[in-house]
C-alpha positions, 0 to 999 in steps of 0.5 A: 879287572876286565868287565863286560860292555854294560849299558847304564840303563840296565845296571847301576853298580849291582844295586836296584836302579832308581825309577828315573824319568827317562828323557832323550839324551846322549849315548857315549861308548867308552873304553877304560884302560887303567888299574885299581884307581879306575877299578876301585868303587867302579868309576865307570859305573858311577859315571853311568849313574850320573849319566842315567839320572840326566837321561844319558847313557854310558856304554863301557868296557874296562881292563883295569888290573891292579898296579898296571902301567901303560907299558903293560897295557901295550902287550896285554891281550885283553887291552889290545883286543878291546882297542881293536874291537873299535866303535869307541867314542872315547878311550881313557888311559890311566897310568900307574899312580906314581910313575908320571911323577918320577924324574923326567928321564924316567918318565920319558922312557917308561911312560911317554912312549907307551902313551904314544903307542896306545894312542896310535893303536886307538887311532888305527882301530877307532878312526873317530875315537878320542883318547882321554888321559885320566889325570890322577892325584897326588897321595894324601901326604906325598909319596913316602916310598920315593921321597928320599930318592926324589924329594919333589914327591915328598908332599901332596902338592909336589907330587900332584903338580908333577902328575898334572904336568906330565899328563898335560904333556901326554895330552899335548903330544898325542892331541888328546883330551884331559879329564882333570880329576886331580884338579877337582880333588885339589879344589875340594881339598882346599875349599872343603877339607871335611870331605875325605877323598882318600881311602885308608891307604891315603892313595886309592879313592874313597867313595867320595873321591871316585864320585869326584872323578866321575863328575869330571868324566861326566862333564867331559864325555857328555859335555854336560853340567854334573850339578844337573844330575840327581845322582849321588851314588853311595855318598851323602847328598850334601857332599855329592852336591858340593862335589858336583858343583866343584866339578862344574866349576873346574871342568864343565865351565872350562871345557875348552881348556881340557880339550885344548890339545885336541884338533877341533873342527873349524869351518871357514871359507872365502870366495870370488865371484865371476859373472854370477859364478861363485868360486868357493875356497874352503879354508876349514881346519881338521875336517874331512867332510863338507856340506854347502848350502848355497841359499838358493835351494842347491847344495854340494858336498865338494870340498871347494865347489863352484856354483852359478846363480840363476838370478841376482840378489843376496844369498846366505851361504852356509858351510858345515864342516865335519869330522866324525861327530865334531862339526862347525858351521860358518855362514856368509851373505854373498851378493850377486849383482850381475850374472855375466859381464857381456850379457851372455850365457855362462852355463857352458863347460869347457873340455880340459885334457889331460886332467890331471895335467903335468906340463901341458893343458889342452882347451876345447870349447863348444864355441869360439873364444877370445880370452883364456884365464887360469886362476888358482882356487882362491880366484887369483889369475895366474895365466891370461892370454888372447885366443882365437878358435875353439880348439887351442894350442896347449897351455904350458903349465909346468911352472904351476904349483900342484893343486886345483885350478879354474879355467875361464874361456870368454868369447863373443857369445858365451863364457865357459868354465872348467877345472883341472888338477895340476900334478 
């Protein structure tokens, strides 16, 4: 079934919304692509209710035709249009309830390629969206329809374990997140068998089962403890509290586990110091934007900048690495003990051409120089030679690997620096 993009602050499952006290919270935009397991009891709207009661907002859209597979979603015009609309924070993919538990060769041809195709489309149209695989549960007493053909699905435990495994493989191969609804269900089945998670068909979720799924998604999408939400939906408050605390234990308390396949942003850097100038080597992972704070009031957005300090002392340098809404920060204290080794100005620049360079590099300085060094971005000296004059014979660089290099030219009265790119 296809829905409209809905803001949680406006509608709550068609019911009169409680008079919650609004506080500043988080807004998440999510697209749900699945089938009746998502549509039954309106899972997205139940997540929205949990969010709203905690001051958060879920804006969502859905396409959930009954019995639909990921393969069918790959050619469904509504699905493709919703993905192409972009601007999603998360796109949730839910496969047909039995298919991922079937034999390996069948899953490899009927499931994995279409999970990959949908995830690829998400990345094309939604640069910052994260794909989430909705880990559905085993049927209450196993899959009787396919038991004779494939005995591992004859029991709940066998079918459920296969579903958890196959969804983990999908998340791993697509660098995606997992919403471990099946894990939450299993914990509730084990510790609180009095809570009925299944509808009468022993396959679809009851209201309690949908609430358990919603608590899992709320933990993952909002990075928040579901037990802090005052929303119980249509189920008994006592059961809702048990379900929320179970989801907290299984999902919220182990968020790193459910995001282990997604490439997280890590900020890291090294540096070398030469005459009061610091050459920074950016070692961050999975980031595309950087902001440097040098501790003296100056900043930079270069990937691996160099910075010259005006006085000696200790400076706390901070790097903020970012990719879309994900970021990480690293700080290091850098001690500047001397501004230059010969007591002269180091603020001058050197002319390097061509830049980028391929086989030869020409160096032209504002004043006479006596020594030239070429270092890689980590500060390791690759070339060192003596020189005279301010316009030098070309330096042979065909042996250098492609990358960015630092040139330092020192004379009697000044030290000049510059940077070039070797192609």
